[in-house]
C-alpha positions in Angstrom: 29.1 -1.4 163.1 25.8 -0.6 164.0 25.4 0.5 167.9 21.6 0.0 168.7 20.6 3.1 171.3 17.3 3.1 170.9 14.9 0.5 170.2 10.8 0.3 168.8 8.7 0.2 172.1 11.5 0.4 174.5 10.1 2.0 177.9 12.0 4.2 180.5 11.5 4.1 183.9 12.2 8.4 184.2 11.9 11.4 181.7 16.0 11.8 183.0 16.4 8.5 181.4 14.6 8.8 178.3 16.2 12.1 177.7 19.6 10.8 178.2 18.8 7.7 175.6 17.7 10.7 173.7 20.7 12.7 173.9 23.0 9.7 173.1 20.7 9.0 169.8 20.8 12.6 168.9 24.4 12.7 169.0 25.2 9.4 167.1 23.0 10.1 164.3 23.6 13.6 164.1 19.6 14.3 164.7 17.9 17.1 166.6 14.7 16.4 168.1 11.8 18.2 169.7 8.8 17.6 171.6 5.6 18.7 169.9 3.2 20.7 171.9 -0.1 19.7 170.2 -0.4 16.3 171.3 1.6 16.5 174.3 0.1 15.7 177.8 1.7 15.9 180.9 1.3 13.5 183.9 -0.9 15.8 186.0 -3.0 16.9 183.0 -3.6 12.9 182.1 -3.8 12.0 185.7 -6.9 14.3 186.0 -9.2 11.8 183.2 -7.4 8.1 184.1 -8.4 6.7 187.3 -4.8 4.3 187.7 -2.0 5.6 189.4 0.7 7.2 187.1 4.7 7.3 187.8 5.2 10.9 189.2 8.9 10.7 187.7 7.8 11.2 184.0 7.3 14.4 182.6 4.8 13.4 179.6 2.0 10.5 179.5 2.1 11.3 175.8 4.9 13.1 173.5 5.0 13.5 170.1 8.6 13.9 168.9 9.6 15.9 165.7 12.9 16.4 164.2 13.5 20.0 163.8 14.0 19.5 159.8 10.5 18.1 159.7 7.3 19.8 159.6 5.7 22.9 158.2 8.2 25.4 156.7 7.2 29.0 158.5 8.3 32.2 156.7 10.4 34.3 158.6 9.9 37.4 156.7 7.7 40.4 157.4 6.5 41.2 153.7 8.2 44.6 154.0 10.5 44.9 150.6 8.4 45.6 147.6 8.3 42.8 144.7 7.9 44.2 140.8 
């Protein structure tokens, strides 16, 4: 049985509705997503550049989600141990 929680191109009326749907998807698919900050733009920042009125119930105008296991691996060591 396949349960479709999120679909490509789906729109949301508020950030809370999106977050609720994302949490359901994370639970069913056993994945954890975070919002990457490099391309994420808040509603307030986007409103300064656009002429049209944006829905203030949304938190982001544009957000890029990434799985926590994806992306560049960051080292956690400090280089203290000597190597031969």
